[in-house]
GUGUDO-547565 format. One record per residue (C-alpha): residue in three letters; x, y, z. Coordinates in Angstrom, 1 decimal, padded with zeros to 4 digits. Layout:
NODE_Ala_X_Y_Z
...
REM end
This chain:
NODE_Met_003.9_005.6_-049.7
NODE_Phe_001.9_008.2_-047.6
NODE_Phe_-001.0_005.8_-047.5
NODE_Val_000.8_002.9_-046.6
NODE_Tyr_002.8_005.0_-044.2
NODE_Gln_-000.2_006.0_-042.3
NODE_Ser_-001.5_002.5_-042.4
NODE_Arg_001.2_001.3_-040.7
NODE_Phe_001.0_003.8_-038.2
NODE_Phe_-002.6_003.2_-037.4
NODE_Ala_-001.9_-000.8_-037.1
NODE_Arg_000.7_000.0_-034.7
NODE_Ala_-001.3_002.6_-032.9
NODE_Leu_-004.4_000.0_-032.8
NODE_Leu_-002.2_-002.7_-031.6
NODE_Thr_-000.6_-000.3_-028.6
NODE_Val_-004.4_000.1_-028.0
NODE_Leu_-005.6_-003.6_-028.2
NODE_Leu_-002.4_-004.9_-025.6
NODE_Thr_-003.5_-001.8_-023.3
NODE_Ile_-007.1_-003.4_-023.0
NODE_Ala_-005.9_-006.8_-022.8
NODE_Ile_-003.2_-005.5_-020.0
NODE_Val_-006.4_-003.8_-018.2
NODE_Ile_-008.7_-006.9_-018.6
NODE_Ile_-005.8_-009.6_-016.8
NODE_Phe_-005.6_-006.9_-014.2
NODE_Ser_-009.2_-006.3_-013.3
NODE_Leu_-010.1_-009.8_-013.9
NODE_Ala_-007.9_-010.7_-011.4
NODE_Asp_-008.9_-008.2_-009.6
NODE_Val_-012.8_-009.7_-009.7
NODE_Ala_-011.3_-013.1_-008.9
NODE_Ile_-010.2_-012.3_-005.6
NODE_Ala_-012.5_-009.9_-004.8
NODE_Gln_-015.1_-013.3_-005.5
NODE_Glu_-012.9_-015.2_-002.8
NODE_Leu_-013.1_-012.5_-000.2
NODE_Ser_-016.9_-012.1_-000.6
NODE_Thr_-018.0_-014.1_002.6
NODE_Pro_-019.8_-012.7_005.5
NODE_Lys_-017.3_-012.1_007.7
NODE_Gln_-014.9_-010.1_004.9
NODE_Gln_-017.8_-008.1_004.5
NODE_Asn_-017.3_-006.9_008.1
NODE_Asn_-013.8_-006.6_007.5
NODE_Pro_-012.5_-003.0_008.3
NODE_Thr_-009.9_-002.9_005.4
NODE_Ile_-012.5_-003.3_003.3
NODE_Ile_-014.9_-001.2_004.9
NODE_Glu_-012.0_001.9_005.1
NODE_Asn_-011.1_001.9_001.7
NODE_Gln_-014.6_002.4_000.8
NODE_Lys_-014.1_006.3_002.4
NODE_Pro_-013.2_009.0_000.1
NODE_Gly_-009.4_009.0_-000.7
NODE_Thr_-006.8_012.3_-001.5
NODE_Thr_-004.0_012.7_-003.1
NODE_Asp_-003.0_015.3_-000.9
NODE_Trp_-001.1_013.1_001.1
NODE_Gln_002.1_013.7_-001.2
NODE_Leu_004.1_016.4_-000.9
NODE_Thr_004.5_018.7_-003.3
NODE_Gln_007.7_020.8_-002.3
NODE_Pro_009.9_018.9_000.0
NODE_Ala_012.0_020.1_002.5
NODE_Ile_015.2_019.2_000.9
NODE_Arg_017.5_021.8_003.0
NODE_Arg_015.1_021.0_006.3
NODE_Glu_012.9_023.9_006.4
NODE_Ile_010.7_022.0_008.7
NODE_Glu_010.9_018.1_009.9
NODE_Gly_009.8_015.8_012.6
NODE_Tyr_009.9_012.5_014.3
NODE_Ala_007.4_010.8_016.6
NODE_Ser_007.9_009.3_020.5
NODE_Leu_006.8_006.2_019.3
NODE_Thr_007.1_004.2_016.5
NODE_Ser_003.6_002.8_016.3
NODE_Val_000.6_003.8_019.0
NODE_Asn_-002.3_001.3_019.7
NODE_Arg_-005.6_002.7_019.3
NODE_Gly_-007.0_004.4_022.2
NODE_Asp_-003.3_005.9_023.5
NODE_Glu_-001.2_009.2_022.7
NODE_Ile_001.9_009.5_020.6
NODE_Lys_003.5_012.9_020.7
NODE_Leu_005.0_014.8_017.3
NODE_Phe_007.9_016.8_017.4
NODE_Val_008.7_019.3_015.0
NODE_Asn_011.3_021.9_014.0
NODE_Thr_011.4_024.8_011.8
NODE_Arg_012.3_028.6_011.7
NODE_Glu_009.1_029.4_010.1
NODE_Pro_006.4_031.2_012.8
NODE_Asn_003.9_028.7_011.7
NODE_Tyr_003.1_025.3_010.1
NODE_Thr_000.1_023.0_009.8
NODE_Ile_-000.3_019.1_010.5
NODE_Glu_-002.1_017.2_008.1
NODE_Ile_-002.4_013.2_009.4
NODE_Phe_-003.6_010.8_006.8
NODE_Arg_-003.6_006.8_006.5
NODE_Met_-002.2_005.1_003.8
NODE_Gly_-003.6_002.5_001.7
NODE_Trp_-005.6_002.2_-001.7
NODE_Tyr_-008.6_003.8_-001.3
NODE_Gly_-009.6_003.8_-005.0
NODE_Gly_-005.8_004.6_-006.2
NODE_Ala_-005.5_007.5_-004.2
NODE_Gly_-003.8_005.7_-002.1
NODE_Gly_-004.1_008.0_001.4
NODE_Arg_-007.0_009.2_003.3
NODE_Leu_-007.2_012.5_005.6
NODE_Met_-008.4_011.7_008.8
NODE_Ala_-009.1_015.4_009.9
NODE_Ala_-008.8_018.9_009.5
NODE_Ala_-005.8_020.7_009.1
NODE_Ile_-003.8_021.2_012.7
NODE_Lys_-002.7_024.5_012.7
NODE_Arg_001.0_025.2_015.3
NODE_Val_003.4_027.7_016.1
NODE_Gly_006.3_027.2_014.6
NODE_Thr_009.7_026.2_017.5
NODE_Lys_013.4_026.2_016.3
NODE_Gln_014.1_023.1_017.9
NODE_Pro_017.7_022.6_020.1
NODE_Pro_020.7_021.5_017.9
NODE_Pro_021.1_017.1_019.2
NODE_Ile_023.1_015.4_021.8
NODE_Ile_026.1_013.3_020.1
NODE_Asp_028.0_010.8_021.9
NODE_Gln_031.2_010.8_020.1
NODE_Ala_032.0_007.2_021.6
NODE_Thr_029.1_005.7_019.8
NODE_Gly_028.4_008.0_017.3
NODE_Leu_024.5_008.1_018.7
NODE_Ile_022.7_011.3_017.9
NODE_Glu_019.8_012.1_019.4
NODE_Cys_017.2_014.6_019.7
NODE_Asn_015.7_016.5_022.8
NODE_Trp_012.8_018.7_021.3
NODE_Arg_010.2_020.4_023.2
NODE_Asp_006.5_021.5_022.4
NODE_Pro_005.3_018.2_021.0
NODE_Tyr_001.8_018.3_019.4
NODE_Val_000.1_015.5_021.8
NODE_Leu_-002.3_013.1_019.1
NODE_Lys_-004.6_011.2_021.0
NODE_Ile_-005.9_008.1_018.8
NODE_Pro_-009.6_007.3_019.3
NODE_Asp_-010.8_004.0_020.4
NODE_Asn_-014.2_003.3_019.6
NODE_Pro_-014.9_-000.8_019.6
NODE_Lys_-018.2_-000.7_018.0
NODE_Asp_-015.9_001.2_014.9
NODE_Leu_-012.9_-000.3_014.0
NODE_Thr_-012.2_001.8_011.6
NODE_Gln_-012.5_004.8_013.3
NODE_Trp_-008.0_005.6_013.2
NODE_Ala_-008.2_001.5_011.9
NODE_Ser_-004.9_-000.2_012.3
NODE_Gly_-002.3_001.2_009.3
NODE_Val_000.5_003.4_008.5
NODE_Tyr_-000.1_007.0_008.6
NODE_Leu_001.8_009.6_007.5
NODE_Ala_001.6_013.1_009.5
NODE_Lys_002.2_015.9_006.2
NODE_Leu_004.3_018.6_007.8
NODE_Thr_004.1_022.0_005.7
NODE_Ala_005.7_025.5_006.9
NODE_Gly_003.1_028.3_006.8
NODE_Lys_006.0_030.8_005.0
NODE_Ser_007.9_028.8_002.6
NODE_Gly_005.1_026.1_002.1
NODE_Lys_007.9_023.6_002.2
NODE_Gln_007.0_019.9_003.4
NODE_Ser_008.2_016.6_005.6
NODE_Tyr_006.3_013.7_007.0
NODE_Ile_006.7_011.8_010.1
NODE_Ile_005.9_008.4_010.0
NODE_Phe_003.9_006.3_012.6
NODE_Val_002.0_002.9_012.4
NODE_Val_-001.5_002.7_014.3
NODE_Arg_-001.9_-000.6_016.0
NODE_Asp_-005.1_-002.6_017.2
NODE_Asp_-003.2_-005.1_019.4
NODE_Ser_-007.0_-006.5_020.7
NODE_Arg_-008.3_-007.6_016.5
NODE_Pro_-007.3_-010.9_015.4
NODE_Ser_-007.1_-009.8_011.5
NODE_Asp_-005.7_-012.6_009.2
NODE_Ile_-002.8_-010.9_008.3
NODE_Leu_-000.2_-008.8_010.3
NODE_Phe_002.1_-006.4_008.3
NODE_Gln_005.6_-005.6_010.2
NODE_Ser_006.9_-002.1_008.9
NODE_Ser_010.7_-002.8_009.0
NODE_Val_011.4_000.4_011.5
NODE_Thr_014.7_-000.6_012.3
NODE_Thr_015.9_-000.8_009.3
NODE_Tyr_015.1_002.5_008.4
NODE_Gln_016.7_003.7_011.4
NODE_Ala_020.5_002.0_010.4
NODE_Tyr_020.2_003.6_007.0
NODE_Asn_019.1_006.7_008.4
NODE_Asn_022.0_009.2_008.5
NODE_Trp_020.1_012.9_009.9
NODE_Gly_023.2_014.9_011.8
NODE_Gly_025.4_012.7_009.9
NODE_Met_025.6_009.3_011.2
NODE_Ser_024.0_006.1_010.4
NODE_Leu_024.7_002.3_010.9
NODE_Tyr_027.1_003.1_007.8
NODE_Arg_030.4_004.5_006.8
NODE_Trp_029.0_005.6_003.3
NODE_Asn_026.6_007.9_004.6
NODE_Ser_028.1_008.9_007.9
NODE_Arg_030.5_011.8_009.2
NODE_Gly_033.9_009.5_009.5
NODE_Lys_033.5_006.0_011.2
NODE_Gln_029.8_004.6_011.3
NODE_Ala_027.6_005.1_014.1
NODE_Ala_027.3_001.9_016.7
NODE_Lys_024.0_003.2_018.3
NODE_Val_021.4_005.3_016.1
NODE_Ser_018.7_006.8_018.0
NODE_Phe_014.5_007.1_017.0
NODE_Asn_014.4_010.1_018.4
NODE_Arg_015.6_012.1_015.3
NODE_Pro_013.9_012.6_011.7
NODE_Tyr_014.6_010.4_008.8
NODE_Ala_017.2_011.8_006.4
NODE_Ala_016.6_012.5_002.9
NODE_Ser_017.2_010.2_000.2
NODE_Pro_020.8_010.4_-001.8
NODE_Ser_018.6_011.2_-004.6
NODE_Leu_016.6_014.3_-005.1
NODE_Ala_014.2_012.2_-007.4
NODE_Ala_013.0_010.3_-004.6
NODE_Ala_012.8_013.8_-002.3
NODE_Tyr_008.9_013.2_-002.1
NODE_Gly_009.8_010.6_000.3
NODE_Met_011.2_012.8_002.9
NODE_Gly_010.6_012.1_006.4
NODE_Ala_009.1_008.5_005.8
NODE_Gly_012.3_006.2_006.2
NODE_Glu_011.8_003.8_003.3
NODE_Phe_008.4_003.4_003.2
NODE_Leu_007.9_004.9_000.3
NODE_Thr_011.9_005.6_-001.0
NODE_Asn_014.6_004.1_000.3
NODE_Ala_017.7_005.7_001.6
NODE_Gln_020.5_003.5_-001.0
NODE_Pro_022.7_005.6_-003.0
NODE_Lys_021.7_005.6_-006.7
NODE_Arg_024.9_003.6_-008.1
NODE_Arg_023.1_000.4_-006.2
NODE_Thr_019.5_000.5_-006.8
NODE_Ser_016.6_002.5_-007.9
NODE_Asn_015.4_004.6_-005.0
NODE_Ala_012.1_003.3_-004.8
NODE_Gly_010.6_001.8_-001.8
NODE_Trp_009.2_-002.0_-001.2
NODE_Glu_006.2_-001.8_001.7
NODE_Tyr_003.8_000.7_000.2
NODE_Asn_003.8_-001.5_-002.9
NODE_Met_002.3_-004.3_-000.8
NODE_Val_000.0_-001.8_001.9
NODE_Arg_-002.0_-000.9_-001.5
NODE_Trp_-002.2_-004.2_-003.3
NODE_Leu_-003.0_-005.7_-000.1
NODE_Glu_-006.1_-003.1_000.6
NODE_Arg_-006.8_-002.8_-002.8
NODE_Ser_-007.3_-006.8_-002.7
NODE_Gly_-009.2_-006.6_000.4
NODE_Tyr_-007.3_-008.4_002.8
NODE_Asp_-008.1_-008.2_006.7
NODE_Val_-004.9_-006.8_007.3
NODE_Ser_-003.6_-004.8_010.8
NODE_Tyr_-000.1_-003.5_011.2
NODE_Ile_002.8_-003.2_013.6
NODE_Thr_006.7_-002.2_013.5
NODE_Asp_009.8_-004.4_014.1
NODE_Ile_009.6_-002.7_017.9
NODE_Asp_005.9_-004.5_018.6
NODE_Thr_007.6_-007.7_017.0
NODE_His_010.3_-007.4_019.5
NODE_Asn_008.1_-006.6_022.3
NODE_Asn_005.1_-008.8_021.7
NODE_Pro_002.6_-007.9_024.4
NODE_Leu_000.1_-010.1_025.9
NODE_Glu_-003.4_-009.1_024.8
NODE_Leu_-005.4_-008.3_027.0
NODE_Tyr_-008.5_-010.4_026.9
NODE_Thr_-007.2_-013.6_025.6
NODE_Thr_-003.7_-013.0_027.2
NODE_Lys_-002.1_-014.6_023.9
NODE_Pro_000.7_-012.6_022.4
NODE_Ile_-000.5_-010.4_019.8
NODE_Leu_001.3_-012.0_016.9
NODE_Trp_-000.5_-015.6_018.1
NODE_Leu_-003.6_-013.9_016.9
NODE_His_-003.0_-013.6_013.2
NODE_Lys_-002.9_-016.5_010.6
NODE_Val_-000.2_-014.8_008.9
NODE_Phe_002.6_-012.7_009.4
NODE_Leu_004.6_-010.8_006.7
NODE_Ser_007.7_-009.1_006.4
NODE_Val_008.2_-006.9_003.6
NODE_Gly_010.8_-005.2_001.7
NODE_His_014.2_-004.5_003.3
NODE_Asp_013.9_-005.9_006.9
NODE_Glu_017.6_-006.6_008.1
NODE_Tyr_018.0_-005.9_011.5
NODE_Trp_016.6_-007.8_014.2
NODE_Ser_016.8_-008.4_017.9
NODE_Ala_016.9_-011.7_019.0
NODE_Lys_013.7_-011.3_020.7
NODE_Met_012.3_-010.6_017.5
NODE_Arg_013.2_-014.0_015.7
NODE_Gln_012.4_-015.6_019.6
NODE_Asn_009.0_-014.1_019.0
NODE_Val_008.0_-014.9_015.5
NODE_Glu_010.0_-018.6_015.5
NODE_Thr_007.5_-018.8_018.6
NODE_Ala_004.2_-017.8_016.6
NODE_Arg_005.5_-019.7_013.8
NODE_Asp_005.9_-023.2_016.2
NODE_Tyr_002.3_-022.2_017.1
NODE_Gly_000.7_-022.6_014.1
NODE_Val_001.4_-018.8_012.4
NODE_Asn_002.0_-018.7_008.8
NODE_Leu_004.9_-016.7_008.0
NODE_Gly_005.6_-014.6_004.8
NODE_Phe_009.1_-013.3_003.8
NODE_Phe_008.1_-010.9_000.9
NODE_Ser_011.3_-009.3_001.3
NODE_Ser_015.5_-010.2_001.2
NODE_Asn_018.9_-009.5_002.9
NODE_Thr_016.2_-010.9_006.1
NODE_Cys_017.5_-011.2_009.4
NODE_Tyr_021.2_-010.5_008.5
NODE_Trp_022.6_-008.5_011.5
NODE_Gln_021.8_-009.1_015.0
NODE_Ile_020.6_-005.8_017.1
NODE_Arg_019.9_-004.9_020.7
NODE_Phe_018.2_-002.4_022.0
NODE_Glu_018.6_000.1_024.7
NODE_Pro_016.5_002.7_026.3
NODE_Ser_016.5_006.2_025.5
NODE_Phe_019.6_008.5_026.5
NODE_Val_017.9_011.4_026.9
NODE_Thr_014.1_010.6_028.1
NODE_Arg_014.8_007.2_029.1
NODE_Glu_011.9_005.4_027.4
NODE_Met_012.2_002.0_026.4
NODE_Asn_013.7_000.9_023.0
NODE_Arg_014.6_004.1_021.2
NODE_Thr_018.1_003.6_021.1
NODE_Ile_019.5_000.1_018.4
NODE_Val_022.6_-001.2_019.1
NODE_Ala_025.0_-003.0_016.6
NODE_Tyr_028.7_-003.0_016.5
NODE_Lys_028.9_-004.6_013.3
NODE_Glu_032.1_-005.3_011.8
NODE_Asn_033.5_-003.6_014.6
NODE_Leu_032.1_-006.3_017.0
NODE_Leu_035.3_-006.9_018.6
NODE_Leu_034.2_-003.1_020.5
NODE_Asp_030.8_-004.7_021.5
NODE_Pro_030.8_-004.8_025.5
NODE_Phe_029.0_-008.5_025.1
NODE_Ala_032.0_-010.0_023.1
NODE_Arg_034.5_-008.1_025.5
NODE_Asp_033.4_-008.3_029.1
NODE_Lys_034.3_-012.4_028.9
NODE_Asp_031.0_-013.5_029.6
NODE_Pro_029.9_-016.8_027.5
NODE_Thr_026.4_-016.5_028.7
NODE_Asn_025.5_-013.3_026.7
NODE_Asp_027.7_-014.3_023.4
NODE_Phe_024.5_-014.8_021.9
NODE_Leu_023.5_-011.5_022.1
NODE_Val_026.5_-010.2_020.2
NODE_Thr_025.6_-007.3_017.4
NODE_Thr_027.2_-009.2_014.4
NODE_Leu_025.4_-011.2_011.9
NODE_Trp_023.3_-013.7_012.4
NODE_Arg_025.4_-016.5_010.6
NODE_Asn_028.3_-015.6_012.4
NODE_Lys_030.4_-016.9_015.7
NODE_Pro_029.6_-016.0_018.5
NODE_Val_025.8_-016.3_017.9
NODE_Asn_026.0_-019.0_014.8
NODE_Arg_022.3_-018.8_014.4
NODE_Pro_022.0_-018.7_010.4
NODE_Glu_018.7_-017.1_009.1
NODE_Glu_018.0_-019.4_006.5
NODE_Ala_017.2_-021.6_008.9
NODE_Leu_014.3_-019.9_009.9
NODE_Ile_013.5_-018.3_006.7
NODE_Gly_014.6_-020.8_004.2
NODE_Val_016.8_-019.0_002.4
NODE_Met_019.6_-016.3_002.8
NODE_Tyr_021.3_-013.1_001.9
NODE_Glu_024.1_-013.3_-000.8
NODE_Thr_024.1_-010.4_-003.1
NODE_Phe_022.9_-007.2_-004.0
NODE_Gln_023.0_-005.0_-007.0
NODE_Val_021.3_-006.9_-008.7
NODE_Asn_018.4_-006.2_-011.1
NODE_Ala_017.3_-009.8_-012.9
NODE_Asp_014.1_-011.7_-014.1
NODE_Ile_013.0_-014.3_-011.5
NODE_Val_012.7_-018.0_-012.9
NODE_Val_010.0_-020.3_-011.5
NODE_Asn_011.3_-024.0_-011.4
NODE_Glu_009.2_-026.4_-013.6
NODE_Thr_008.4_-028.6_-010.5
NODE_Ala_007.0_-025.7_-008.6
NODE_Pro_003.8_-027.0_-006.2
NODE_Ser_000.8_-026.6_-008.8
NODE_Trp_-001.4_-024.3_-006.4
NODE_Ile_001.3_-022.1_-006.3
NODE_Leu_001.2_-021.4_-010.2
NODE_Ala_-002.8_-021.6_-010.3
NODE_Gly_-004.5_-018.7_-011.7
NODE_Thr_-001.0_-017.8_-013.6
NODE_Gln_-000.5_-017.5_-017.5
NODE_Leu_003.4_-019.6_-016.2
NODE_His_003.9_-022.6_-018.1
NODE_Ser_007.1_-024.5_-018.7
NODE_Asp_005.8_-026.8_-021.8
NODE_Asp_002.9_-027.0_-024.4
NODE_Ser_001.3_-030.4_-024.0
NODE_Asn_-001.3_-030.1_-027.3
NODE_Thr_001.7_-029.2_-029.4
NODE_Ala_003.5_-032.1_-028.0
NODE_Ile_000.4_-034.5_-028.9
NODE_Lys_000.4_-032.7_-032.2
NODE_Thr_003.4_-032.7_-033.2
NODE_Asn_004.3_-036.4_-031.6
NODE_Lys_007.9_-034.3_-030.4
NODE_Lys_009.3_-033.8_-027.1
NODE_Leu_009.7_-029.6_-026.9
NODE_Pro_012.2_-028.0_-025.1
NODE_Leu_011.0_-026.5_-021.8
NODE_Arg_010.1_-023.1_-021.5
NODE_Glu_011.3_-021.2_-019.0
NODE_Met_008.5_-019.3_-016.6
NODE_Arg_010.1_-016.1_-016.0
NODE_Leu_008.9_-012.7_-014.0
NODE_Thr_010.4_-010.1_-015.4
NODE_Gly_012.6_-007.4_-013.3
NODE_Leu_011.4_-008.6_-010.1
NODE_Leu_014.6_-010.7_-008.9
NODE_Gly_016.9_-007.5_-007.0
NODE_Tyr_018.3_-005.6_-005.5
NODE_Glu_019.4_-007.6_-002.5
NODE_Val_018.9_-011.5_-003.2
NODE_Asp_019.0_-014.3_-001.2
NODE_Arg_019.7_-018.1_-001.8
NODE_Met_019.4_-021.5_-000.1
NODE_Phe_022.9_-022.3_001.7
NODE_Arg_022.6_-025.8_003.7
NODE_Tyr_020.7_-024.4_006.6
NODE_Ala_017.2_-024.8_005.7
NODE_Pro_014.5_-027.1_007.0
NODE_Thr_015.1_-030.4_005.2
NODE_Asn_011.5_-030.3_004.1
NODE_Thr_012.0_-026.8_002.1
NODE_Ile_011.1_-026.7_-001.8
NODE_Arg_012.7_-024.3_-003.8
NODE_Ile_010.1_-022.9_-006.2
NODE_Ala_012.9_-020.7_-008.1
NODE_His_016.0_-021.2_-009.5
NODE_Ser_017.2_-017.4_-010.8
NODE_Pro_020.5_-016.8_-012.7
NODE_Tyr_021.8_-013.4_-012.5
NODE_Arg_025.5_-012.3_-013.4
NODE_Tyr_027.9_-011.3_-010.6
NODE_Lys_031.5_-010.2_-011.4
NODE_Gly_032.2_-012.1_-014.7
NODE_Gly_029.9_-015.4_-013.6
NODE_Thr_026.7_-016.9_-012.7
NODE_Arg_024.7_-017.1_-009.4
NODE_Tyr_021.3_-018.0_-008.3
NODE_Ala_018.8_-016.6_-006.2
NODE_Asp_016.2_-019.1_-004.9
NODE_Met_012.3_-019.0_-004.0
NODE_Thr_011.0_-021.0_-001.3
NODE_Val_008.5_-023.0_001.0
NODE_Tyr_008.6_-025.1_003.6
NODE_Thr_005.9_-026.1_006.3
NODE_Thr_006.9_-026.7_009.8
NODE_Glu_005.1_-029.9_012.7
NODE_Ser_002.6_-026.9_013.6
NODE_Gly_001.2_-026.8_010.2
NODE_Ala_002.3_-023.1_009.6
NODE_Met_003.9_-022.5_005.9
NODE_Val_006.7_-020.5_005.6
NODE_Phe_007.3_-018.5_002.3
NODE_Ala_010.2_-016.7_001.3
NODE_Thr_010.6_-014.4_-002.5
NODE_Gly_014.3_-014.5_-001.9
NODE_Ser_013.9_-010.8_-003.6
NODE_Met_012.9_-007.0_-002.1
NODE_Gln_011.4_-006.2_-005.8
NODE_Trp_008.7_-008.6_-005.7
NODE_Asn_006.8_-006.0_-004.6
NODE_Trp_007.1_-004.2_-007.6
NODE_Gly_005.3_-006.9_-009.5
NODE_Leu_002.1_-006.0_-007.5
NODE_Asp_001.7_-002.0_-007.9
NODE_Asp_003.2_000.3_-009.7
NODE_Tyr_003.8_003.1_-006.7
NODE_Asn_007.2_004.6_-007.8
NODE_Ala_006.7_004.2_-011.5
NODE_Pro_007.7_005.5_-013.6
NODE_Thr_009.6_008.4_-011.5
NODE_Leu_012.0_006.1_-010.0
NODE_Arg_011.8_002.7_-011.7
NODE_Pro_009.9_001.5_-014.6
NODE_Ser_006.7_-000.3_-014.2
NODE_Leu_007.0_-004.0_-013.7
NODE_Leu_003.7_-004.6_-012.2
NODE_Asn_002.6_-008.6_-012.8
NODE_Pro_-000.4_-010.5_-012.5
NODE_Asp_001.7_-013.9_-012.6
NODE_Ala_003.1_-012.5_-009.3
NODE_Gln_000.1_-011.2_-007.9
NODE_Ala_-001.7_-014.4_-008.7
NODE_Ile_001.2_-016.3_-006.7
NODE_Thr_000.9_-013.5_-003.8
NODE_His_-002.8_-014.7_-004.0
NODE_Asn_-002.2_-018.4_-003.6
NODE_Val_000.4_-018.2_-001.1
NODE_Leu_-002.2_-016.2_001.4
NODE_Lys_-004.7_-018.2_000.4
NODE_Gln_-003.2_-021.2_001.5
NODE_Met_-002.2_-020.0_004.5
NODE_Met_-005.1_-018.8_005.8
NODE_Lys_-006.8_-021.8_005.0
NODE_Ile_-004.2_-023.0_008.2
NODE_Lys_-006.0_-022.5_011.5
NODE_Asn_-003.6_-021.2_014.4
REM end
């Protein structure tokens, strides 16, 4: 009996090892295939590839998150162009602290690179925020910032390359830590892919000081205005405290009853940079501004082949949408690896304190009748009322841009790919709906096999209604349970007259199939070679199209 038990034990162990090796081989082959396709002379000079060959470190991670606000901070801007300055404001009661600045990427799996030696600073206890009782606006007016000058060496595009940056704050006495997040742009470089970080959504859910755009995490009623001049609050989950100060880049601010507290954007960043794509970064404030590039005089969105919206991208201004639609009509491809996208319309206002532009988000939302633009009896500004894009008086369903639009949250299910999905979408995957060889041998028509991507549907999902462009193709039609019944989420693609392709996953959890950051700490592993292959196929198809 002992011999039989031992044999079974070793058989199971051997099977586990073989399966692990098989998975590693599949992912390695996928990486090799992508690397071969990207190994052109142009790509060999790709700043993203060169940057990720530099030594990385895991020291960017917080080991003692400041869950009691022992140290916290915010930046004067959500993004800064190479060659410009950004101010980092820090609040701590401790006598001193350090700032270490990391660029986030792949870096051989380390996930970040230290950009300079630690900066030592004297601690400052900052004054309490200014509060506007009428709107719920909470805004800081802190002093003694560290002014960071971003180098701009035109001969070295990897010197402070465009990317998402985390300034890690460490209190000198307690060792408590927090982040300040910002993006470094490179407005003059026409990279293939432009990645937008959705900081307006970060800020909408941020309840630092007790107020956000949501009632569930606000003190009393929800705010109608929120400011970027304040730190990002901690996640409701202590398990996600290691994302302290980074908005929803690493973790998210949702209550645990809704979803895992894992984020989405960083997974896509890691995968893009690991795969060697030529990518640069902006925030949605830059999508709103869309400044003209100095030498070409083109709007910066027009300089790229692909624009990416990733993860949770819920809050859009009218200029954001106008600029993205205009870029699409110019020939820029749009990849919505996100859901609940462009759901609420917002406006921007200057800072109440500093008067700097676009530092305040205005969103009356469910209380739209309190919006001055709705109350002023001037129909010419009704299109700017801060309500749902699909509702009156705006009447511009987001599906007309994206191909799908939001329907349900608190979903955790599988994506089911249609058997009619275009063949180029499925190239290099293991997905197929039947076994034609078996059918020929048995002379029988076999039932179609569902093509599933396990666990990649959620936590908010979109579907087609009736506003998508007429040539929209449904790639996936995925069932999920909802209140005792069944609903469906959709993944779509369409092409415009300009030749631009618009692709939408209809699910933010798609990004968890690309990279395993946050697993298993906050969620199970959902790495999926087929999701990676499909993402690669979409980007490959988009980059064929010249703008």
